[in-house]
N, CA and C atoms as a LAMMPS dump frame, in Angstrom:
ITEM: TIMESTEP
0
ITEM: NUMBER OF ATOMS
270
ITEM: BOX BOUNDS ff ff ff
-5.0000000000000000e+02 5.0000000000000000e+02
-5.0000000000000000e+02 5.0000000000000000e+02
-5.0000000000000000e+02 5.0000000000000000e+02
ITEM: ATOMS id mol type element x y z
1 1 1 N 129.932 241.794 433.936
2 1 2 C 129.577 242.903 434.798
3 1 3 C 128.544 242.422 435.82
4 2 1 N 128.725 242.812 437.042
5 2 2 C 127.816 242.408 438.108
6 2 3 C 126.688 243.435 438.225
7 3 1 N 125.431 242.97 438.3
8 3 2 C 124.312 243.914 438.423
9 3 3 C 124.448 244.798 439.659
10 4 1 N 124.017 246.052 439.537
11 4 2 C 124.155 247.002 440.642
12 4 3 C 123.375 246.567 441.875
13 5 1 N 122.303 245.799 441.705
14 5 2 C 121.537 245.321 442.861
15 5 3 C 122.393 244.407 443.733
16 6 1 N 123.231 243.58 443.108
17 6 2 C 124.116 242.689 443.87
18 6 3 C 125.171 243.509 444.59
19 7 1 N 125.742 244.494 443.905
20 7 2 C 126.744 245.361 444.531
21 7 3 C 126.124 246.091 445.722
22 8 1 N 124.904 246.608 445.549
23 8 2 C 124.216 247.303 446.636
24 8 3 C 123.961 246.392 447.824
25 9 1 N 123.512 245.164 447.559
26 9 2 C 123.262 244.197 448.627
27 9 3 C 124.553 243.85 449.348
28 10 1 N 125.6 243.6 448.583
29 10 2 C 126.905 243.256 449.143
30 10 3 C 127.43 244.387 450.028
31 11 1 N 127.388 245.601 449.53
32 11 2 C 127.886 246.746 450.29
33 11 3 C 127.069 246.947 451.562
34 12 1 N 125.752 246.778 451.471
35 12 2 C 124.906 246.901 452.664
36 12 3 C 125.315 245.868 453.717
37 13 1 N 125.499 244.624 453.311
38 13 2 C 125.899 243.571 454.258
39 13 3 C 127.258 243.872 454.882
40 14 1 N 128.203 244.343 454.089
41 14 2 C 129.53 244.653 454.622
42 14 3 C 129.471 245.809 455.617
43 15 1 N 128.685 246.824 455.311
44 15 2 C 128.598 247.996 456.193
45 15 3 C 127.815 247.702 457.467
46 16 1 N 126.776 246.885 457.364
47 16 2 C 125.904 246.626 458.51
48 16 3 C 126.282 245.359 459.271
49 17 1 N 127.247 244.599 458.759
50 17 2 C 127.675 243.385 459.449
51 17 3 C 126.748 242.201 459.242
52 18 1 N 125.99 242.212 458.158
53 18 2 C 125.084 241.102 457.878
54 18 3 C 125.829 239.875 457.369
55 19 1 N 125.15 238.751 457.381
56 19 2 C 125.723 237.511 456.876
57 19 3 C 125.59 237.483 455.359
58 20 1 N 126.686 237.183 454.697
59 20 2 C 126.676 237.124 453.239
60 20 3 C 126.324 235.718 452.776
61 21 1 N 125.366 235.587 451.852
62 21 2 C 125.108 234.278 451.251
63 21 3 C 126.369 233.786 450.536
64 22 1 N 126.485 232.482 450.373
65 22 2 C 127.702 231.887 449.808
66 22 3 C 128.083 232.487 448.455
67 23 1 N 127.118 232.666 447.559
68 23 2 C 127.412 233.21 446.231
69 23 3 C 127.999 234.614 446.34
70 24 1 N 127.415 235.435 447.187
71 24 2 C 127.898 236.798 447.349
72 24 3 C 129.242 236.805 448.071
73 25 1 N 129.408 235.899 449.03
74 25 2 C 130.681 235.8 449.75
75 25 3 C 131.804 235.427 448.779
76 26 1 N 131.536 234.48 447.883
77 26 2 C 132.54 234.09 446.889
78 26 3 C 132.897 235.268 445.985
79 27 1 N 131.883 236.031 445.564
80 27 2 C 132.135 237.205 444.731
81 27 3 C 132.986 238.219 445.492
82 28 1 N 132.69 238.402 446.777
83 28 2 C 133.439 239.349 447.603
84 28 3 C 134.907 238.962 447.675
85 29 1 N 135.175 237.692 447.908
86 29 2 C 136.56 237.213 447.984
87 29 3 C 137.264 237.435 446.65
88 30 1 N 136.59 237.131 445.545
89 30 2 C 137.192 237.332 444.227
90 30 3 C 137.461 238.812 443.97
91 31 1 N 136.52 239.664 444.34
92 31 2 C 136.702 241.106 444.142
93 31 3 C 137.875 241.618 444.97
94 32 1 N 137.966 241.188 446.217
95 32 2 C 139.061 241.641 447.082
96 32 3 C 140.407 241.131 446.578
97 33 1 N 140.44 239.895 446.091
98 33 2 C 141.682 239.366 445.516
99 33 3 C 142.09 240.169 444.286
100 34 1 N 141.119 240.548 443.466
101 34 2 C 141.416 241.368 442.298
102 34 3 C 141.927 242.743 442.688
103 35 1 N 141.308 243.353 443.689
104 35 2 C 141.753 244.671 444.151
105 35 3 C 143.163 244.609 444.724
106 36 1 N 143.506 243.492 445.355
107 36 2 C 144.854 243.338 445.922
108 36 3 C 145.944 243.331 444.853
109 37 1 N 145.583 243.037 443.599
110 37 2 C 146.585 243.001 442.529
111 37 3 C 146.853 244.388 441.942
112 38 1 N 145.996 245.359 442.253
113 38 2 C 146.175 246.712 441.718
114 38 3 C 147.298 247.433 442.449
115 39 1 N 147.983 248.336 441.747
116 39 2 C 149.026 249.111 442.425
117 39 3 C 148.395 250.069 443.441
118 40 1 N 149.116 250.339 444.508
119 40 2 C 148.636 251.283 445.52
120 40 3 C 148.639 252.684 444.931
121 41 1 N 147.639 253.464 445.277
122 41 2 C 147.529 254.834 444.781
123 41 3 C 147.697 255.788 445.95
124 42 1 N 148.516 256.783 445.759
125 42 2 C 148.697 257.804 446.774
126 42 3 C 148.378 259.146 446.14
127 43 1 N 147.416 259.841 446.688
128 43 2 C 147.01 261.131 446.149
129 43 3 C 145.562 261.407 446.489
130 44 1 N 145.053 262.498 445.979
131 44 2 C 143.673 262.89 446.236
132 44 3 C 142.728 262.08 445.363
133 45 1 N 141.656 261.589 445.958
134 45 2 C 140.598 260.913 445.208
135 45 3 C 139.268 261.566 445.567
136 46 1 N 138.29 261.391 444.698
137 46 2 C 136.975 261.999 444.868
138 46 3 C 135.911 260.918 444.859
139 47 1 N 134.881 261.133 445.661
140 47 2 C 133.779 260.184 445.774
141 47 3 C 132.48 260.967 445.882
142 48 1 N 131.477 260.553 445.169
143 48 2 C 130.168 261.202 445.218
144 48 3 C 129.299 260.488 446.248
145 49 1 N 128.637 261.257 447.074
146 49 2 C 127.799 260.683 448.134
147 49 3 C 126.549 261.542 448.286
148 50 1 N 125.402 260.904 448.383
149 50 2 C 124.151 261.616 448.639
150 50 3 C 123.926 261.607 450.144
151 51 1 N 123.86 262.779 450.745
152 51 2 C 123.673 262.874 452.197
153 51 3 C 122.504 263.798 452.507
154 52 1 N 121.799 263.489 453.582
155 52 2 C 120.678 264.33 453.992
156 52 3 C 121.141 265.483 454.87
157 53 1 N 122.201 265.268 455.655
158 53 2 C 122.691 266.293 456.579
159 53 3 C 124.102 266.705 456.164
160 54 1 N 124.194 267.52 455.111
161 54 2 C 125.495 267.926 454.59
162 54 3 C 126.292 268.708 455.626
163 55 1 N 125.643 269.607 456.35
164 55 2 C 126.351 270.406 457.358
165 55 3 C 126.932 269.511 458.449
166 56 1 N 126.187 268.497 458.853
167 56 2 C 126.675 267.563 459.872
168 56 3 C 127.872 266.77 459.377
169 57 1 N 127.825 266.347 458.113
170 57 2 C 128.948 265.606 457.542
171 57 3 C 130.18 266.487 457.441
172 58 1 N 130.015 267.698 456.944
173 58 2 C 131.141 268.624 456.81
174 58 3 C 131.762 268.909 458.172
175 59 1 N 130.937 269.012 459.213
176 59 2 C 131.447 269.279 460.565
177 59 3 C 132.307 268.128 461.086
178 60 1 N 132.053 266.91 460.6
179 60 2 C 132.803 265.734 461.052
180 60 3 C 134.129 265.569 460.326
181 61 1 N 134.243 266.111 459.124
182 61 2 C 135.421 265.883 458.293
183 61 3 C 136.427 267.016 458.422
184 62 1 N 137.692 266.649 458.37
185 62 2 C 138.79 267.616 458.416
186 62 3 C 139.659 267.417 457.173
187 63 1 N 140.234 268.495 456.612
188 63 2 C 141.116 268.354 455.447
189 63 3 C 142.243 267.359 455.731
190 64 1 N 142.468 266.459 454.79
191 64 2 C 143.529 265.467 454.923
192 64 3 C 143.149 264.254 455.745
193 65 1 N 141.936 264.231 456.28
194 65 2 C 141.493 263.119 457.12
195 65 3 C 141.32 261.858 456.285
196 66 1 N 141.744 260.726 456.831
197 66 2 C 141.541 259.436 456.185
198 66 3 C 140.118 258.98 456.464
199 67 1 N 139.396 258.633 455.417
200 67 2 C 138.018 258.174 455.548
201 67 3 C 137.972 256.716 455.118
202 68 1 N 137.361 255.874 455.923
203 68 2 C 137.257 254.459 455.567
204 68 3 C 135.791 254.043 455.529
205 69 1 N 135.549 252.942 454.866
206 69 2 C 134.201 252.429 454.699
207 69 3 C 134.296 250.916 454.686
208 70 1 N 133.381 250.232 455.34
209 70 2 C 133.409 248.764 455.37
210 70 3 C 133.014 248.15 454.029
211 71 1 N 132.248 248.885 453.241
212 71 2 C 131.804 248.378 451.95
213 71 3 C 132.757 248.789 450.84
214 72 1 N 132.422 248.392 449.616
215 72 2 C 133.205 248.826 448.471
216 72 3 C 132.822 250.268 448.157
217 73 1 N 133.792 251.066 447.811
218 73 2 C 133.587 252.495 447.621
219 73 3 C 134.257 252.906 446.316
220 74 1 N 133.502 253.493 445.405
221 74 2 C 134.094 253.934 444.147
222 74 3 C 134.68 255.329 444.312
223 75 1 N 135.835 255.542 443.702
224 75 2 C 136.499 256.842 443.734
225 75 3 C 137.108 257.116 442.368
226 76 1 N 137.549 258.343 442.174
227 76 2 C 138.225 258.726 440.944
228 76 3 C 139.283 259.764 441.269
229 77 1 N 140.361 259.773 440.507
230 77 2 C 141.386 260.808 440.662
231 77 3 C 140.921 262.113 440.023
232 78 1 N 139.859 262.062 439.225
233 78 2 C 139.301 263.243 438.564
234 78 3 C 138.073 263.725 439.331
235 79 1 N 138.058 264.988 439.74
236 79 2 C 136.907 265.536 440.468
237 79 3 C 135.644 265.478 439.613
238 80 1 N 135.747 265.839 438.344
239 80 2 C 134.58 265.852 437.47
240 80 3 C 134.019 264.451 437.277
241 81 1 N 134.887 263.47 437.119
242 81 2 C 134.433 262.1 436.917
243 81 3 C 133.942 261.499 438.23
244 82 1 N 134.646 261.748 439.301
245 82 2 C 134.283 261.164 440.584
246 82 3 C 133.031 261.752 441.19
247 83 1 N 132.765 263.016 440.907
248 83 2 C 131.619 263.68 441.519
249 83 3 C 130.473 263.909 440.552
250 84 1 N 130.705 263.694 439.282
251 84 2 C 129.631 263.825 438.311
252 84 3 C 129.378 265.242 437.84
253 85 1 N 129.363 266.204 438.739
254 85 2 C 129.118 267.589 438.316
255 85 3 C 129.609 268.578 439.361
256 86 1 N 129.041 268.523 440.523
257 86 2 C 129.322 269.526 441.556
258 86 3 C 130.554 269.125 442.36
259 87 1 N 131.369 270.089 442.678
260 87 2 C 132.567 269.825 443.465
261 87 3 C 132.46 270.597 444.767
262 88 1 N 132.54 269.883 445.876
263 88 2 C 132.529 270.49 447.204
264 88 3 C 133.924 270.357 447.773
265 89 1 N 134.549 271.461 448.055
266 89 2 C 135.904 271.443 448.607
267 89 3 C 135.83 271.591 450.108
268 90 1 N 136.517 270.761 450.829
269 90 2 C 136.583 270.846 452.292
270 90 3 C 137.904 271.43 452.695
């Protein structure tokens, strides 16, 4: 298991366009290769996100909109598991 600090650093670099150190770059390539072996999933997924401006975020999103992220993003097919407790429907 990779420590969450490494995952956080990696995701920050991917989102902000920073240079990845060799060790982290190697881990990134291995993770992406592993993800490529998984079957494609089609359906609704849920993701928990802490935001300061919820109204602003909701105003930007539309039902059915594809959302992408440069970093690794955890999701779940289960609303309760993916969101932890509260469910916000858009």
